[in-house]
C-alpha positions as YAML, in Angstrom:
chain: A
units: angstrom
residues:
- id: 1
  name: MET
  ca: [-7.24, 3.92, -7.10]
- id: 2
  name: GLY
  ca: [-7.59, 0.96, -4.75]
- id: 3
  name: TRP
  ca: [-10.60, -0.61, -3.04]
- id: 4
  name: ASP
  ca: [-11.11, -2.37, 0.28]
- id: 5
  name: ASP
  ca: [-13.09, -5.58, 0.51]
- id: 6
  name: PRO
  ca: [-16.83, -4.87, 0.32]
- id: 7
  name: ALA
  ca: [-18.70, -4.67, 3.61]
- id: 8
  name: PRO
  ca: [-20.90, -7.70, 4.24]
- id: 9
  name: ARG
  ca: [-24.51, -7.19, 3.25]
- id: 10
  name: PRO
  ca: [-26.83, -6.86, 6.26]
- id: 11
  name: PRO
  ca: [-29.11, -9.86, 6.77]
- id: 12
  name: GLY
  ca: [-32.42, -9.54, 5.01]
- id: 13
  name: LYS
  ca: [-31.18, -6.89, 2.57]
- id: 14
  name: ARG
  ca: [-32.00, -7.68, -1.02]
- id: 15
  name: GLY
  ca: [-30.27, -6.75, -4.20]
- id: 16
  name: ARG
  ca: [-26.91, -7.20, -5.79]
- id: 17
  name: LYS
  ca: [-23.91, -7.96, -3.60]
- id: 18
  name: PRO
  ca: [-21.50, -4.97, -3.52]
- id: 19
  name: ARG
  ca: [-18.34, -5.56, -5.54]
- id: 20
  name: TYR
  ca: [-16.17, -2.88, -3.97]
- id: 21
  name: GLY
  ca: [-15.57, -1.42, -0.55]
- id: 22
  name: ARG
  ca: [-14.22, 2.04, 0.20]
- id: 23
  name: LYS
  ca: [-12.18, 3.65, -2.59]
- id: 24
  name: TRP
  ca: [-8.67, 4.88, -1.79]
- id: 25
  name: PRO
  ca: [-6.66, 7.20, -4.03]
- id: 26
  name: LEU
  ca: [-3.31, 5.53, -3.29]
- id: 27
  name: ALA
  ca: [-1.22, 8.70, -3.03]
- id: 28
  name: THR
  ca: [-3.58, 10.05, -0.34]
- id: 29
  name: LEU
  ca: [-3.05, 7.09, 1.99]
- id: 30
  name: MET
  ca: [-0.20, 9.05, 3.64]
- id: 31
  name: THR
  ca: [-2.74, 11.54, 4.98]
- id: 32
  name: ALA
  ca: [-5.64, 9.11, 5.47]
- id: 33
  name: GLU
  ca: [-3.83, 6.87, 7.96]
- id: 34
  name: PRO
  ca: [-1.14, 7.53, 10.56]
- id: 35
  name: PRO
  ca: [2.22, 6.75, 8.92]
- id: 36
  name: THR
  ca: [4.81, 4.37, 10.36]
- id: 37
  name: ARG
  ca: [8.41, 5.53, 10.82]
- id: 38
  name: ASP
  ca: [11.11, 2.85, 10.74]
- id: 39
  name: ARG
  ca: [14.76, 2.31, 9.80]
- id: 40
  name: LEU
  ca: [16.24, -0.11, 7.29]
- id: 41
  name: THR
  ca: [19.41, -0.55, 5.27]
- id: 42
  name: LEU
  ca: [18.89, 0.91, 1.81]
- id: 43
  name: TYR
  ca: [21.78, 1.30, -0.65]
- id: 44
  name: GLY
  ca: [24.30, 0.24, 2.00]
- id: 45
  name: LYS
  ca: [23.37, 2.82, 4.63]
- id: 46
  name: LEU
  ca: [20.83, 3.01, 7.43]
- id: 47
  name: THR
  ca: [17.86, 5.03, 6.20]
- id: 48
  name: GLU
  ca: [14.73, 6.21, 7.97]
- id: 49
  name: VAL
  ca: [11.53, 5.67, 5.99]
- id: 50
  name: VAL
  ca: [8.00, 6.93, 6.60]
- id: 51
  name: PHE
  ca: [5.30, 4.76, 5.07]
- id: 52
  name: VAL
  ca: [1.71, 3.53, 5.12]
- id: 53
  name: VAL
  ca: [0.76, -0.01, 4.12]
- id: 54
  name: ARG
  ca: [-2.67, -1.30, 3.06]
- id: 55
  name: ASP
  ca: [-4.02, -4.39, 1.33]
- id: 56
  name: VAL
  ca: [-6.39, -3.38, -1.47]
- id: 57
  name: TRP
  ca: [-7.86, -4.50, -4.77]
- id: 58
  name: LEU
  ca: [-6.65, -2.75, -7.94]
- id: 59
  name: ARG
  ca: [-8.42, -2.50, -11.26]
- id: 60
  name: ASP
  ca: [-7.23, -5.09, -13.80]
- id: 61
  name: VAL
  ca: [-5.43, -7.13, -11.10]
- id: 62
  name: ALA
  ca: [-7.10, -10.45, -10.33]
- id: 63
  name: GLN
  ca: [-5.88, -10.68, -6.73]
- id: 64
  name: LYS
  ca: [-5.52, -8.50, -3.68]
- id: 65
  name: VAL
  ca: [-2.22, -6.61, -3.45]
- id: 66
  name: ARG
  ca: [-0.18, -4.99, -0.67]
- id: 67
  name: VAL
  ca: [0.44, -1.30, -1.37]
- id: 68
  name: VAL
  ca: [3.23, 0.57, 0.43]
- id: 69
  name: VAL
  ca: [3.15, 4.36, 0.11]
- id: 70
  name: LEU
  ca: [6.48, 5.98, 1.04]
- id: 71
  name: GLU
  ca: [7.04, 9.61, 1.85]
- id: 72
  name: GLY
  ca: [9.24, 10.71, -1.06]
- id: 73
  name: VAL
  ca: [11.42, 13.74, -1.63]
- id: 74
  name: LYS
  ca: [8.82, 15.52, -3.78]
- id: 75
  name: GLU
  ca: [5.89, 13.13, -4.15]
- id: 76
  name: PRO
  ca: [4.80, 9.89, -2.48]
- id: 77
  name: VAL
  ca: [6.39, 6.70, -3.84]
- id: 78
  name: ILE
  ca: [3.91, 3.85, -4.38]
- id: 79
  name: LEU
  ca: [5.16, 0.26, -4.25]
- id: 80
  name: VAL
  ca: [2.91, -2.73, -5.01]
- id: 81
  name: SER
  ca: [3.39, -6.42, -4.21]
- id: 82
  name: THR
  ca: [1.15, -9.39, -4.92]
- id: 83
  name: ASP
  ca: [2.88, -11.34, -2.11]
- id: 84
  name: LEU
  ca: [0.75, -10.50, 0.94]
- id: 85
  name: SER
  ca: [3.13, -12.40, 3.23]
- id: 86
  name: LEU
  ca: [5.86, -9.75, 2.80]
- id: 87
  name: SER
  ca: [6.10, -6.94, 5.34]
- id: 88
  name: ALA
  ca: [6.27, -3.32, 4.23]
- id: 89
  name: LEU
  ca: [10.00, -3.17, 5.05]
- id: 90
  name: GLN
  ca: [10.68, -6.29, 2.98]
- id: 91
  name: ILE
  ca: [8.83, -4.77, 0.01]
- id: 92
  name: ILE
  ca: [10.85, -1.54, 0.33]
- id: 93
  name: GLU
  ca: [14.12, -3.53, 0.48]
- id: 94
  name: LEU
  ca: [13.17, -5.58, -2.60]
- id: 95
  name: TYR
  ca: [12.31, -2.48, -4.63]
- id: 96
  name: GLY
  ca: [15.46, -0.75, -3.36]
- id: 97
  name: ALA
  ca: [17.59, -3.68, -4.57]
- id: 98
  name: ARG
  ca: [16.14, -3.31, -8.05]
- id: 99
  name: PHE
  ca: [15.34, 0.40, -8.50]
- id: 100
  name: SER
  ca: [16.50, 3.70, -7.10]
- id: 101
  name: ILE
  ca: [13.95, 4.99, -4.57]
- id: 102
  name: GLU
  ca: [14.31, 8.58, -3.41]
- id: 103
  name: VAL
  ca: [13.18, 8.88, 0.18]
- id: 104
  name: ILE
  ca: [13.95, 11.46, 2.83]
...
């Protein structure tokens, strides 16, 4: 589960400042937003990937993270990076260099 930044409190409204914005079940981001389709070299061959990227807050993580949800063979593949300067394709390449990712 990830959260957006909280919406700013309207002027004049009293009470506690909201800590969380909209909640996102990470695996459902593929259906919540229009996915991006792109090509990159993965495991030495040109591969087409379908993904959604979003910057969110995660429980027990002290900083905002970039979440990339890939369309997988059976289930979505969720990749997380604390480096917000990396693009989604760079994150996919880094994970692919370290782990086997099954994508269509």
